[in-house]
PAZAPA-4460 file (N, C-alpha, C; in steps of 0.05 Angstrom, whole numbers, plus 32768, in hexadecimal, padded with zeros to 4 digits):
% residues 257
    n_x    n_y    n_z   ca_x   ca_y   ca_z    c_x    c_y    c_z   seq   type   mol
   9164   761B   7CB1   9155   760B   7CC4   913B   761A   7CCC     1      X     A
   9125   760C   7CCB   910B   7618   7CD2   910A   761E   7CF0     2      X     A
   90FD   7634   7CF7   90FC   763B   7D14   90EB   7627   7D23     3      X     A
   90F2   7622   7D3B   90E3   760F   7D4C   90C8   761A   7D52     4      X     A
   90B4   7608   7D53   9099   7611   7D5A   9097   761C   7D77     5      X     A
   90AA   7615   7D87   90AB   761E   7DA3   90BB   7639   7DA6     6      X     A
   90C4   7643   7D90   90D4   765C   7D91   90C4   7673   7D9D     7      X     A
   90AA   7677   7D96   909C   768D   7DA3   9099   7689   7DC1     8      X     A
   9095   7670   7DCA   9092   766B   7DE6   90AD   7672   7DF5     9      X     A
   90C3   766A   7DE8   90DD   766F   7DF4   90E2   768D   7DF5    10      X     A
   90DA   769B   7DDF   90DE   76B8   7DDF   90CD   76C6   7DF4    11      X     A
   90B5   76BD   7DF8   90A3   76C8   7E0D   90B0   76C4   7E29    12      X     A
   90BB   76AC   7E2D   90C8   76A7   7E47   90E0   76B8   7E4B    13      X     A
   90F0   76BB   7E36   9108   76CC   7E38   9101   76E9   7E3E    14      X     A
   90EC   76F2   7E30   90E3   770E   7E35   90D9   7711   7E52    15      X     A
   90CA   76FE   7E5C   90C0   76FF   7E78   90D7   76FF   7E8B    16      X     A
   90EB   76EE   7E86   9103   76ED   7E98   9112   7708   7E97    17      X     A
   9115   7713   7E7F   9122   772D   7E7D   9113   7743   7E8C    18      X     A
   90F8   7742   7E8A   90E8   7756   7E98   90EB   7754   7EB6    19      X     A
   90EC   773B   7EC1   90F0   7737   7EDD   910C   7741   7EE6    20      X     A
   9120   773C   7ED5   913B   7745   7EDC   913D   7763   7EDD    21      X     A
   912F   7770   7EC9   912F   778D   7EC8   9121   7799   7EE1    22      X     A
   910A   778E   7EE8   90FB   7797   7F00   910C   7794   7F19    23      X     A
   911B   777E   7F1A   912C   777A   7F32   9144   778E   7F32    24      X     A
   914D   7795   7F1A   9164   77A7   7F18   915C   77C4   7F1E    25      X     A
   9141   77CA   7F1E   9139   77E5   7F24   9142   77EE   7F40    26      X     A
   9145   77DB   7F52   914B   77E2   7F6E   9169   77DF   7F74    27      X     A
   9179   77D9   7F60   9196   77D6   7F65   91A4   77F0   7F62    28      X     A
   91BA   77F3   7F70   91CB   780B   7F6E   91E6   7803   7F62    29      X     A
   91F3   7816   7F54   91EB   7832   7F51   91D7   7836   7F3B    30      X     A
   91C6   784B   7F3F   91B3   7852   7F2B   91C0   7864   7F15    31      X     A
   91BA   785D   7EFD   91C6   786C   7EE6   91B7   7885   7EE1    32      X     A
   91BB   7899   7EF1   91AB   78B2   7EEF   91B1   78C1   7ED5    33      X     A
   91CA   78C3   7ECE   91D0   78D2   7EB5   91C5   78C4   7E9D    34      X     A
   91C6   78AA   7E9C   91BA   789B   7E85   919C   789E   7E85    35      X     A
   9190   789E   7E9C   9173   78A2   7E9D   916A   78BD   7E93    36      X     A
   9178   78D2   7E9B   9171   78ED   7E91   9176   78EF   7E73    37      X     A
   918C   78E4   7E6A   9191   78E5   7E4D   917D   78D6   7E3C    38      X     A
   9175   78BE   7E46   9161   78AF   7E37   9145   78BC   7E38    39      X     A
   913E   78C7   7E50   9124   78D5   7E52   9123   78ED   7E3E    40      X     A
   9138   78FC   7E3D   9139   7912   7E2A   9138   7909   7E0D    41      X     A
   9146   78F3   7E07   9147   78E9   7DEC   912B   78DF   7DE4    42      X     A
   911E   78CF   7DF5   9104   78C4   7DEE   90EF   78DA   7DEC    43      X     A
   90F1   78ED   7DFD   90DE   7904   7DFB   90E2   7913   7DE1    44      X     A
   90FC   7917   7DD9   9102   7927   7DC1   90F7   7919   7DA8    45      X     A
   90F7   78FE   7DA7   90EE   78F0   7D8F   90D0   78EA   7D8F    46      X     A
   90C2   78EF   7DA6   90A6   78E8   7DA7   9094   7900   7DAC    47      X     A
   909E   7916   7DB7   908C   792B   7DBF   907F   7939   7DA7    48      X     A
   908E   793D   7D91   9083   794A   7D7A   906E   7939   7D6C    49      X     A
   9073   791F   7D67   905D   790E   7D5B   9045   790D   7D6E    50      X     A
   9049   790C   7D88   9033   790B   7D9B   9022   7925   7D9A    51      X     A
   9030   793C   7D99   9021   7955   7D97   9012   7957   7D7D    52      X     A
   901D   794E   7D67   9010   794F   7D4D   8FF8   793C   7D4B    53      X     A
   8FFA   7925   7D5A   8FE4   7912   7D58   8FCD   7919   7D6B    54      X     A
   8FD3   7925   7D82   8FBF   7929   7D97   8FA8   793C   7D8E    55      X     A
   8FAE   7950   7D7E   8F99   7964   7D76   8F85   7957   7D63    56      X     A
   8F8E   794C   7D4C   8F79   793F   7D3B   8F6D   7927   7D48    57      X     A
   8F7C   7919   7D59   8F70   7902   7D67   8F58   790A   7D78    58      X     A
   8F5B   791E   7D89   8F44   7927   7D99   8F2E   7932   7D88    59      X     A
   8F35   7940   7D72   8F20   794B   7D61   8F0F   7935   7D54    60      X     A
   8F1D   7920   7D49   8F0E   790B   7D3B   8EFC   78FC   7D4E    61      X     A
   8F06   78F7   7D66   8EF7   78E8   7D7A   8EDE   78F9   7D82    62      X     A
   8EE2   7913   7D86   8ECB   7924   7D8E   8EB6   7926   7D78    63      X     A
   8EBF   7928   7D5F   8EAC   7929   7D49   8E9C   790F   7D46    64      X     A
   8EAA   78F9   7D49   8E9C   78DF   7D47   8E88   78DC   7D5E    65      X     A
   8E91   78E1   7D76   8E7E   78DF   7D8D   8E67   78F2   7D8B    66      X     A
   8E6D   790B   7D82   8E58   791F   7D7F   8E43   7916   7D6C    67      X     A
   8E4B   790C   7D54   8E38   7903   7D41   8E28   78EB   7D4A    68      X     A
   8E35   78D8   7D58   8E27   78C1   7D62   8E13   78C8   7D77    69      X     A
   8E1A   78D8   7D8A   8E08   78E0   7D9F   8DF0   78F0   7D94    70      X     A
   8DF5   78FF   7D7F   8DDF   790E   7D73   8DCB   78FB   7D65    71      X     A
   8DD6   78E6   7D59   8DC4   78D2   7D4C   8DB2   78C4   7D5F    72      X     A
   8DBC   78BE   7D77   8DAC   78AF   7D8A   8D9F   78C1   7D9F    73      X     A
   8DA2   78DC   7D9C   8D94   78EE   7DAE   8DA1   78F0   7DC9    74      X     A
   8DBB   78ED   7DCB   8DC8   78EE   7DE5   8DDE   7903   7DE5    75      X     A
   8DD8   791B   7DD9   8DEC   792F   7DD8   8DF7   7938   7DF3    76      X     A
   8DE7   7935   7E08   8DF0   793E   7E21   8E06   792E   7E2D    77      X     A
   8E0B   7916   7E22   8E21   7905   7E2C   8E3A   7906   7E1A    78      X     A
   8E3A   7918   7E07   8E51   7919   7DF4   8E6B   791F   7E03    79      X     A
   8E6B   7931   7E15   8E83   7938   7E24   8E8E   7921   7E34    80      X     A
   8E7D   7913   7E42   8E86   78FD   7E53   8E92   78E6   7E41    81      X     A
   8E84   78E0   7E2C   8E8F   78CA   7E1A   8EA9   78D2   7E0E    82      X     A
   8EAC   78EA   7E04   8EC5   78F2   7DF8   8EDC   78F4   7E0C    83      X     A
   8ED7   7900   7E24   8EEC   7903   7E37   8EF5   78E8   7E43    84      X     A
   8EE1   78D7   7E4A   8EE9   78BE   7E55   8EF6   78AC   7E41    85      X     A
   8EED   78AD   7E28   8EFB   789E   7E13   8F17   78A6   7E0F    86      X     A
   8F1D   78C1   7E10   8F38   78CA   7E0D   8F49   78C4   7E25    87      X     A
   8F40   78CB   7E3D   8F50   78C8   7E55   8F56   78AB   7E5C    88      X     A
   8F41   789A   7E5B   8F44   787F   7E64   8F50   786C   7E4F    89      X     A
   8F49   7870   7E36   8F51   785C   7E23   8F63   7867   7E0C    90      X     A
   8F5A   787B   7DFE   8F68   7882   7DE6   8F83   7890   7DEB    91      X     A
   8F83   78A2   7DFE   8F9D   78B0   7E03   8FB4   789E   7E0B    92      X     A
   8FB0   788C   7E1E   8FC6   7879   7E25   8FCF   7868   7E0E    93      X     A
   8FBC   785F   7DFD   8FC3   784E   7DE7   8FD2   785D   7DD2    94      X     A
   8FC8   7875   7DCB   8FD6   7885   7DB6   8FF2   788D   7DBF    95      X     A
   8FF5   7895   7DD8   900F   789C   7DE2   9022   7884   7DE2    96      X     A
   9018   786D   7DEA   9029   7855   7DEB   9031   784D   7DCF    97      X     A
   9020   784F   7DBC   9027   7847   7DA1   903D   7859   7D96    98      X     A
   903B   7873   7D9C   9050   7886   7D93   906A   7880   7DA2    99      X     A
   9068   787A   7DBC   9080   7874   7DCB   908D   785A   7DC0   100      X     A
   907D   7846   7DBB   9088   782D   7DB1   9093   7830   7D95   101      X     A
   9085   7840   7D84   908E   7843   7D68   90A7   7854   7D66   102      X     A
   90A9   786A   7D75   90C0   787C   7D73   90D6   7875   7D88   103      X     A
   90CE   7877   7DA2   90E1   7872   7DB7   90EB   7855   7DB8   104      X     A
   90D7   7842   7DB6   90DE   7826   7DB8   90F0   781D   7DA2   105      X     A
   90EB   7826   7D89   90FC   781F   7D73   9118   782A   7D76   106      X     A
   911A   7842   7D81   9135   784D   7D86   9144   783E   7D9B   107      X     A
   9136   7836   7DB0   9143   7825   7DC5   914C   780B   7DB9   108      X     A
   913B   77FD   7DAA   9142   77E4   7D9E   915A   77E6   7D8B   109      X     A
   915A   77FB   7D7B   9170   77FF   7D68   918A   7804   7D76   110      X     A
   9189   7814   7D8C   91A1   781A   7D9B   91AD   7801   7DA8   111      X     A
   919C   77F2   7DB6   91A6   77DA   7DC4   91AE   77C5   7DAF   112      X     A
   919F   77C3   7D9A   91A6   77B0   7D85   91C1   77B5   7D78   113      X     A
   91C6   77CF   7D73   91E1   77D6   7D67   91F7   77D0   7D7B   114      X     A
   91F2   77D5   7D95   9206   77CE   7DA9   920A   77B0   7DAA   115      X     A
   91F5   77A0   7DA6   91F7   7783   7DA7   9208   7779   7D90   116      X     A
   9203   7782   7D78   9212   7777   7D61   922F   7781   7D61   117      X     A
   9234   7796   7D70   9250   779F   7D72   925E   7793   7D8A   118      X     A
   9250   7780   7D97   925B   7771   7DAE   9260   7783   7DC6   119      X     A
   9253   779A   7DC8   9256   77AB   7DDF   9248   779F   7DF7   120      X     A
   9232   7792   7DF3   9223   7785   7E09   9233   776E   7E15   121      X     A
   923F   775E   7E04   9250   7748   7E0E   9268   7753   7E1D   122      X     A
   9274   7769   7E13   928B   7774   7E20   9283   777E   7E3C   123      X     A
   926C   778A   7E3E   9263   7794   7E59   9260   777C   7E6C   124      X     A
   9255   7766   7E62   9251   774F   7E74   926C   7743   7E7C   125      X     A
   927F   7743   7E6A   929A   7739   7E71   92A7   774A   7E86   126      X     A
   92A2   7764   7E85   92AD   7777   7E99   929E   7777   7EB3   127      X     A
   9288   7768   7EB5   9279   7766   7ECD   9264   777D   7ED0   128      X     A
   925E   778A   7EBA   924A   77A0   7EBA   9230   7794   7EB0   129      X     A
   921A   7798   7EBF   9201   778E   7EB7   91F4   779F   7EA1   130      X     A
   91F0   7795   7E89   91E2   77A5   7E74   91C6   77AD   7E7C   131      X     A
   91B9   779D   7E8C   919D   77A4   7E94   919E   77BC   7EA6   132      X     A
   91AF   77BC   7EBA   91B0   77D3   7ECD   91BC   77EB   7EC0   133      X     A
   91CF   77E8   7EAE   91DD   77FE   7EA2   91CD   780B   7E8B   134      X     A
   91C0   77FA   7E7B   91B4   7804   7E62   9195   7802   7E62   135      X     A
   918B   77EB   7E6B   916E   77E6   7E68   915E   77F5   7E7E   136      X     A
   9165   77F4   7E97   9156   7800   7EAC   9152   781E   7EA7   137      X     A
   9167   782E   7EA1   9162   784B   7E9B   914F   784F   7E84   138      X     A
   9150   783F   7E70   913E   7842   7E59   9121   783B   7E60   139      X     A
   911D   7826   7E70   9102   7820   7E78   90F6   7836   7E8A   140      X     A
   9105   783F   7E9D   90FA   7854   7EAE   90F5   786E   7E9F   141      X     A
   9108   7875   7E8C   9104   788D   7E7C   90EB   788B   7E6B   142      X     A
   90E6   7873   7E5F   90CF   7870   7E4E   90B5   7872   7E5F   143      X     A
   90B5   7867   7E76   909E   7868   7E88   9098   7886   7E8F   144      X     A
   90AD   7895   7E96   90A9   78B1   7E9E   909F   78C1   7E86   145      X     A
   90AB   78BE   7E6F   90A3   78CE   7E58   9086   78C7   7E50   146      X     A
   9080   78AD   7E50   9065   78A5   7E49   9050   78B0   7E5C   147      X     A
   9057   78B2   7E76   9045   78BE   7E8A   903E   78DB   7E83   148      X     A
   9052   78EB   7E7D   904D   7907   7E77   9041   790B   7E5C   149      X     A
   9049   78FC   7E48   903E   78FF   7E2E   9020   78F7   7E2D   150      X     A
   9019   78E2   7E3D   8FFD   78DB   7E3F   8FEC   78F2   7E4B   151      X     A
   8FF7   7900   7E5F   8FE9   7917   7E69   8FE6   792D   7E54   152      X     A
   8FFA   7931   7E43   8FF8   7945   7E2E   8FE3   793D   7E19   153      X     A
   8FE3   7924   7E11   8FCF   791B   7DFD   8FB3   791D   7E08   154      X     A
   8FAF   7915   7E22   8F95   7917   7E2E   8F8A   7933   7E2F   155      X     A
   8F9B   7946   7E38   8F93   7962   7E3A   8F8C   796E   7E1F   156      X     A
   8F9E   796A   7E0C   8F99   7975   7DF1   8F81   7968   7DE4   157      X     A
   8F7E   794D   7DE8   8F67   7940   7DDD   8F4D   7949   7DE8   158      X     A
   8F4C   794D   7E03   8F34   7957   7E10   8F2D   7973   7E06   159      X     A
   8F41   7984   7E06   8F3C   79A0   7DFE   8F34   79A1   7DE0   160      X     A
   8F41   7991   7DD0   8F39   7990   7DB3   8F1D   7985   7DB0   161      X     A
   8F16   7970   7DBF   8EFB   7966   7DBE   8EE6   797A   7DC6   162      X     A
   8EEC   7989   7DDB   8ED9   799E   7DE4   8ED5   79B3   7DCE   163      X     A
   8EEB   79BC   7DC2   8EEA   79D1   7DAE   8EDA   79C7   7D95   164      X     A
   8EE0   79B0   7D8C   8ED3   79A7   7D73   8EB5   79A0   7D79   165      X     A
   8EAF   7996   7D90   8E93   7990   7D96   8E83   79A9   7D99   166      X     A
   8E8D   79BC   7DA8   8E7E   79D5   7DAE   8E7E   79E8   7D97   167      X     A
   8E95   79EC   7D8A   8E97   7A00   7D74   8E8C   79F5   7D5A   168      X     A
   8E95   79DE   7D52   8E8E   79D3   7D38   8E73   79C5   7D36   169      X     A
   8E6C   79B7   7D4C   8E53   79A7   7D4C   8E3D   79B5   7D5B   170      X     A
   8E42   79CD   7D66   8E2C   79DC   7D73   8E24   79D0   7D8D   171      X     A
   8E35   79C3   7D9B   8E2F   79B7   7DB5   8E2D   79CD   7DCA   172      X     A
   8E21   79C6   7DE1   8E1D   79D8   7DF7   8E34   79D5   7E0B   173      X     A
   8E43   79EA   7E11   8E5A   79E8   7E23   8E51   79DD   7E3F   174      X     A
   8E3A   79E7   7E49   8E31   79DF   7E63   8E2B   79C1   7E64   175      X     A
   8E1D   79B7   7E50   8E16   799B   7E4F   8E2F   7989   7E4C   176      X     A
   8E42   7993   7E3C   8E5B   7984   7E38   8E6A   7980   7E53   177      X     A
   8E6D   7996   7E61   8E7B   7995   7E7B   8E6B   7986   7E90   178      X     A
   8E51   798A   7E90   8E40   797D   7EA4   8E41   795E   7EA1   179      X     A
   8E41   7955   7E88   8E43   7937   7E85   8E5E   792C   7E8E   180      X     A
   8E73   793C   7E8A   8E8D   7933   7E93   8E8E   7931   7EB2   181      X     A
   8E85   7945   7EBF   8E85   7945   7EDD   8E72   7930   7EE8   182      X     A
   8E5D   7929   7ED9   8E4A   7916   7EE2   8E53   78F9   7EE1   183      X     A
   8E64   78F3   7ECD   8E6C   78D8   7EC8   8E8A   78D3   7ECD   184      X     A
   8E9B   78E7   7ECA   8EB8   78E3   7ECD   8EBF   78E4   7EEB   185      X     A
   8ED5   78D7   7EF1   8EE0   78D7   7F0D   8EFE   78D5   7F0B   186      X     A
   8F0B   78DC   7F22   8F28   78DB   7F23   8F34   78C1   7F1C   187      X     A
   8F29   78AA   7F25   8F36   7890   7F1D   8F38   788C   7EFF   188      X     A
   8F27   789A   7EEF   8F2A   7898   7ED2   8F44   78A5   7EC9   189      X     A
   8F4C   78BB   7ED6   8F65   78C7   7ECF   8F7D   78B5   7EDA   190      X     A
   8F79   78AA   7EF1   8F8E   789A   7EFD   8F94   7881   7EEC   191      X     A
   8F7F   7874   7EE2   8F83   785C   7ED3   8F90   7862   7EB8   192      X     A
   8F89   787A   7EAD   8F96   7882   7E94   8FB4   7886   7E97   193      X     A
   8FBC   7893   7EAD   8FD8   7898   7EB3   8FE6   787E   7EBA   194      X     A
   8FD9   786C   7EC8   8FE5   7852   7ECE   8FE9   7842   7EB5   195      X     A
   8FD7   7843   7EA3   8FDA   7835   7E89   8FF3   7841   7E7A   196      X     A
   8FF6   785A   7E7B   900D   7866   7E6D   9027   785C   7E78   197      X     A
   902A   785A   7E93   9042   7851   7E9F   9047   7834   7E98   198      X     A
   9032   7823   7E9A   9036   7806   7E93   903C   7803   7E75   199      X     A
   902E   7812   7E64   9033   780F   7E47   9050   7818   7E40   200      X     A
   9059   782D   7E4E   9075   7836   7E49   9089   7820   7E51   201      X     A
   9083   7813   7E68   9095   77FE   7E71   9095   77E7   7E5D   202      X     A
   907D   77DF   7E53   907C   77C8   7E41   908B   77CF   7E27   203      X     A
   9087   77E7   7E1C   9095   77EF   7E04   90B3   77EE   7E07   204      X     A
   90BD   77F8   7E1D   90DA   77F9   7E22   90E5   77DC   7E26   205      X     A
   90D6   77CC   7E34   90E0   77B0   7E39   90E1   77A0   7E1F   206      X     A
   90CC   77A3   7E0F   90CD   7794   7DF5   90E3   779E   7DE4   207      X     A
   90E7   77B8   7DE2   90FC   77C3   7DD2   9118   77BB   7DDC   208      X     A
   911B   77BA   7DF6   9135   77B2   7E02   913A   7794   7DFC   209      X     A
   9125   7784   7DFF   9129   7767   7DFB   9130   7761   7DDE   210      X     A
   9122   776D   7DCB   9129   7768   7DAF   9144   7774   7DA8   211      X     A
   914B   778A   7DB3   9166   7796   7DAE   917C   7785   7DB9   212      X     A
   9179   777B   7DD1   918E   776B   7DDD   9191   774F   7DD0   213      X     A
   917D   7747   7DC1   917E   772D   7DB4   9180   772F   7D96   214      X     A
   9188   7747   7D8C   918B   774B   7D6F   91A2   773A   7D65   215      X     A
   919F   772E   7D4D   91B3   771D   7D41   91B4   7723   7D23   216      X     A
   91CB   771D   7D17   91CC   771E   7CFA   91D4   7739   7CEE   217      X     A
   91E3   7749   7CFE   91ED   7762   7CF3   91D8   7778   7CF1   218      X     A
   91DD   778C   7CE1   91CA   77A3   7CDE   91AD   779A   7CD6   219      X     A
   91AC   7786   7CC4   9191   777C   7CBD   9182   7771   7CD5   220      X     A
   9191   7763   7CE6   9184   7758   7CFE   917A   776D   7D10   221      X     A
   9188   7784   7D12   917F   779A   7D23   9165   77A6   7D17   222      X     A
   9164   77A9   7CFC   914C   77B3   7CF0   9134   77A0   7CF5   223      X     A
   9139   7786   7CF2   9124   7773   7CF7   911B   7774   7D15   224      X     A
   912E   7777   7D27   9126   7779   7D44   9115   7792   7D49   225      X     A
   911C   77A8   7D3C   910C   77C1   7D40   90EF   77BD   7D37   226      X     A
   90EC   77B1   7D1E   90D1   77AB   7D14   90C2   7799   7D27   227      X     A
   90CF   7784   7D30   90C1   7771   7D42   90BA   777E   7D5C   228      X     A
   90CB   778F   7D67   90C5   779B   7D81   90AD   77AD   7D7F   229      X     A
   90AA   77BC   7D69   9093   77CD   7D66   9079   77BD   7D64   230      X     A
   9079   77A8   7D54   9061   7797   7D50   9059   7789   7D6B   231      X     A
   906D   777E   7D78   9067   7770   7D91   905D   7784   7DA6   232      X     A
   9069   779C   7DA7   9060   77B0   7DBB   9043   77B7   7DB6   233      X     A
   903B   77BB   7D9C   9020   77C2   7D97   900D   77AC   7DA0   234      X     A
   9014   7793   7D9B   9002   777D   7DA3   9000   777C   7DC2   235      X     A
   9016   777E   7DD0   9015   777D   7DED   9006   7795   7DF9   236      X     A
   9009   77AD   7DED   8FFC   77C5   7DF7   8FDD   77C2   7DF5   237      X     A
   8FD3   77B8   7DDF   8FB6   77B4   7DDD   8FAC   779F   7DF0   238      X     A
   8FBB   7789   7DF3   8FB3   7774   7E06   8FB3   777F   7E22   239      X     A
   8FC8   778D   7E2A   8FCA   7798   7E45   8FB4   77AD   7E4A   240      X     A
   8FAE   77BD   7E36   8F99   77D0   7E39   8F7E   77C3   7E3F   241      X     A
   8F79   77AD   7E31   8F5F   779F   7E36   8F5F   7794   7E53   242      X     A
   8F75   7789   7E5C   8F75   777D   7E77   8F72   7793   7E8C   243      X     A
   8F80   77A9   7E89   8F7E   77BF   7E9D   8F61   77CA   7E9D   244      X     A
   8F56   77CF   7E86   8F3B   77DA   7E84   8F27   77C8   7E90   245      X     A
   8F28   77AE   7E8A   8F15   779B   7E96   8F18   779A   7EB4   246      X     A
   8F30   779A   7EBE   8F34   779A   7EDB   8F2A   77B4   7EE8   247      X     A
   8F2E   77CB   7EDA   8F26   77E4   7EE5   8F08   77E5   7EE8   248      X     A
   8EF8   77DB   7ED5   8EDB   77DC   7ED7   8ED1   77C9   7EED   249      X     A
   8EE0   77B5   7EF3   8ED9   77A2   7F08   8EDF   77AE   7F24   250      X     A
   8EF4   77BE   7F26   8EFD   77C7   7F40   8EF1   77E2   7F47   251      X     A
   8EF0   77F5   7F34   8EE7   7810   7F3A   8EC9   7813   7F32   252      X     A
   8EB8   781A   7F44   8E9C   781E   7F3D   8E99   7838   7F2C   253      X     A
   8E88   7836   7F18   8E84   784C   7F06   8E6E   785F   7F0F   254      X     A
   8E70   7878   7F09   8E5C   788C   7F11   8E44   7889   7EFE   255      X     A
   8E2C   788E   7F09   8E14   788D   7EF8   8E0C   78A8   7EEF   256      X     A
   8DFE   78A9   7ED9   8DF5   78C3   7ECE   8DDE   78CF   7EDF   257      X     A
***
């Protein structure tokens, strides 16, 4: 039977309903502290190494591109501001979220999906235990926490790497690099980057949980759910990033050079 043309709409509605139920369950007791700590450690263990390996060349490539571009247009004095603001506000939250969704999100989806096809989720519901409060809420909070700290790591390493490659390899002036940063950057730039990290982590965990809890068709269905969760997470992350950035520029006045 061919899928209904309204299937994507129904799926979006079901995902929205699940998200609301999870947000409501955040304030219910008892809180699954042990599960939260275990999931936070697990997600950090599968994402921290890829994040550390990506952050160094990521900052270097961005600094080299910005340095060459500013040299072509005669604006070398703004290289530091462009590189730092690009990393802190935009690139670092996106890169961290993509790694979280690809590594941590896929693991969450596979775990919940395997529980679903083994009828563990149905058994919990029969026993009166909420799968959302018992399994989903700790994973969502753990992903948000890990994404917050990993985003800070990527931002720091990216900024330091950008400074090193611009000053050492491209012959930039350290004073001009730092002066442009202090002239154009402000604390809200850091705040919005960290806020994006928390929101992106929540989205990745919610999508992974939704696809895992709705996995069907045995092990093949779990694999399909994992692939779908990663693709959907990427799409939602870029869309959410655009919305947050557009709202940020409307709300927060920018510093002038």
